[in-house]
N, C-alpha and C positions, 0 to 999 in steps of 0.2 A: 743350595738346599742344605739344611742342617743334616749332618751325617746320621744321627739317630732317626730322623724323619725319613731319610733315604732307606734305612733298614726297614722301617715300618712299611714303606711302599713296597719294598721287595717281598716281605712276608705276605702282604696282601696279594701280590702277583701270584705267588706260589699257591695261596689258598684259593684264589679265584680261577686260576688257570688261564687268565687272559689279562691283557693290559687294560682293556675297557672295563672289565669287572673290577679290577683293582682301583682304577680311577674313580669309579662310582662309589666304591666303599670308602675311599680316602677323601672323597669330595675334591678331586683334582681333575685336571684335563688329562686325556689320554696322552697328549704330547709330554706333559710333565712326568707321567709315569714312565714313558719311554726314555726320557732323559735320565731319570733316576736309575733305571736299570742299566743303561749304557755307561753311566758314570761309575756305578758299582762294579760292573764287569771290568772296566778299565783299571780301577784301583786293585781289584782282585787278580788281574792278569789271567783270567780264566772265563770261559763261557759258563754262565750260571743257569741258563735255561735253554732247552731245545725248542725251536719254533716249528710246530706242525701246522697243518691247514686248519685244525679244529681248536687246539688249545696249546698253551705253553706247558712244558713238562720240565721239572728241575733236573739238571745234570747231577752226578754225584757230588761235585763241588758245591752246586747250588743247594742240595739237600743239607749238606754239612753246615753251610753258612746260614741257612734258614733256621736250623735248630739252635745254633749259637745266638742268632739274632733274636729269636723268641725269648731265650733266657735273659739276654741283655736288656731287652725292652721291658720285660716283666720286672727285672731288678731296678731299672731306672724309674718306672712308675711308682714302685713301692718306696724307693728312696726319696723321691720328690714329695710323695704324700706324707711320709714320715717326717721329713724335714720341715714341711710347712705347718705341721700340726693340724691341718685342716681335714685330714682323712680323705674319704672318697669324694671325687669331684669329676665333672664332665658329663657328656651326653651319652645316654644309652638309648638305642633304637630297638623298639619292641613291636612285635606283631602278634595278632590273635584273631580268631574267628569273630564275626561282628557281634552276635548275641552274647556269647560267652565273654568276649572282651568288654562289652558295655556293662554287663552285670557284675563281672567278677574280677577281670584284670584291671579295669579302670580304678576300682577302690584300692587294689594292691599298689598300683602306681602312685596314687595319692598318698598312701602311707609311707611308701619308699621316699617320696620327695620330702615329706615331713621329717623322716628319720635322717636323711642325708641332704641337708639344705644346700649344699654346693653342687648338686647334680641337676641335670635336666633329662627329661624323657620325651622321646618322640614315639607316640603310640599309633600304630597303623592297624586299623581294623579292616579285615578283608576275609571273605569266605573262600578265597583261593589260596593255595600255598605259594607264598612268595619265595623266590630264590634268594636265600639269605645272603650269599656272597654277592650276587649281582646287585641286589637292592641295598647292600650295606646294612643288613639287619644284625643286631647283636644277639637277640634272644627271641625265640618264637614259641608260642604255645600251640601244640599240635594235638589233635584228637584222632586216634587211630594208629595203626602200625606205620612205621616210617619206611618210606620207599628209598630214601637217599642214605646210602651207607656212610657217607662222609660226615653226617650229622652226629653230634654227641647229645645223648638224651638223659634227662633226669625225670624219672616218673614221679608224678604228684597225685595220682588218683586214677579213677576209671569211671566210665559211663556205659550205659546200656541203650540199645534200641528198644523202645517200649511202644506199646499200642495204647491209645487213650481215646476216650469219648466223654461227652458231657452226660450228667445224670438225666437230663431231659431226653436226649437221644436214646439212651438205654431204656428209659421208661416207655418210650413210644415203640421201639423196635426190638427190645430184648437184648440180653447180654450174650455174646458168643461164648460158647464153652470150649471151642477148639479153633485152631487156625483155619481149618477147612470151612467153618461156618462164616468166615469173613466174606466169602464169595457172594453171600446172600445179603450183604449189608452195603449201605452207602459208605464210600471211603474217600479219603482225601490224600492224594498222592503228590509227591514231588516230581518234577520233570526229570526224566532220565534220557540219556542220549540214545539208548537202544530202542526206546519206545515200548519196551515190554512192561505191561501193567501187571505187576505181581509183587508179592512180598515173599521173602524166603524165611523159613523157620528151620534151621539146620538143613537137612537134605530135602525137606518138603517145600514145594512151591505152591503158592495160592494165587491163581489168576483172579484179577479184580476188574470190576466195572466201575471205575471211580465216578463220583458225582462232581468232584472238583480236582483239577490238576493245577498246581501252583509252584512257582520256583523259589519261594521264600518261606522260611520256617515260621516266622511270626504270623504271616497270613494264614498258614495252615492251622495254627493254634487259634486264631480269631474264628475261623470257620468251625473248628471243633467245639469251641466254647459256645458258639451259636446253635449247636445241634445239627449241623449239616453233614455229619458223618464221623467215621472213625479215622484217626490219623496215626501215623507212626513217626516218632521223633526220638531224639536222644533224651535220656532221662533228665539231664540238667535243664533242658529247654522247657519241660513241662512241670518242673519241680514246684514252682510257686502256685500254679493252677491246681495241682494235685493237693498241695497242703491247704489251699483255700476251699477245696471242694468243688471247684469249677470243672475239673476233669477227673475221671476215674481211670486208674491203671488196669488194663485188661490182660489176660493170658500170660500172667507173670511166669507160670511154669514152663512156658514155651519160648521164652526170650532167648536170643542167641547169647553166646558168651560176651562178657564185657570187653570193651576196647580201652586201651591205655590213654591217659591224658599226660602229656610230657612237655617239659621245657627243653628246648633244643637250642644248641649253638652250632656255628659252622664247623668248628674243629677243636681238637684238644690242644691246639697250639697256643700262641700268645693270647692271653686274656687279660685286658686291663682290669685293675682293681674295681673300678665302678661296675663292670659287667659281672664279676664274681660276687660283688655285694648284692646286685639286683637278683642274681640267681638264687643266692641263699635266702634273701628276704622273701622273694616271691614263692619259692618252694615251701617254706615254712607256712606262709599265709594260705596258699592253695591247698596244702595237705589238710588244713583244718576245716575246709569247706564241706558241709554235709552233702552237697550235690555231687561231690567227687567220691562219695561212698554210696553208690546207688542201691546197694543191697540192704542198707540199714533199715529201709522202710518196707521191705518186702515181707 
């Protein structure tokens, strides 16, 4: 195995905390990752990781080597790119929520590929948060506060939870003037594990008798547009319908605080030039989106 490649596997092991996670990220077998670690420890003459029942943790010698390896790998990638004159190249793996990804991340990816013709992108759209290290993801778009402290975030905007209904529904049933009045209306709810049918507005909770419960946002919007009730969605999800007059934004004064939209990466460590280029390109493009400035139309 090439020794630079061996260092890259070692850094992946440290970041993933496991041989299996590093193997997936590097697209190798677990046996190959194990051999790379054993070979590196043999040459270093020191144990580089401590093996526990749950994960691998770097020893002091491993931490020092990982830091130097990150610097060396970054310099190598920069040197190769500069010498070739070709600039940024290689595969970037990206994930995003399905609806946001389809509408807004896919065009960003298209522009990035046009700007950097020697790159490739694998775009994974999923409404669950994938484990970036385990799945070998370079960049994720996340909506909401981050639960994982090991992720590094770059904020690109914000969205709000909003309440919407069709003009036809409001003409037939009236417009609620306060959250409490929602209890008297037909509502469209997402499925929640707790089974509690309510919406929260700050410290206030409104118990609801939904007309429809559905586990997919686009289906909620279809029902709302058809006049079957009042729905609660994220502002970007209903932006086109509001702009076209198909839905009306309600109770804006009672909306909860906005939540951040962020581009996240697994760590502050070794970051190939292609990943840095995608982050910069995507951040600039996403910050320009009106849907990530949800207060602009209030």
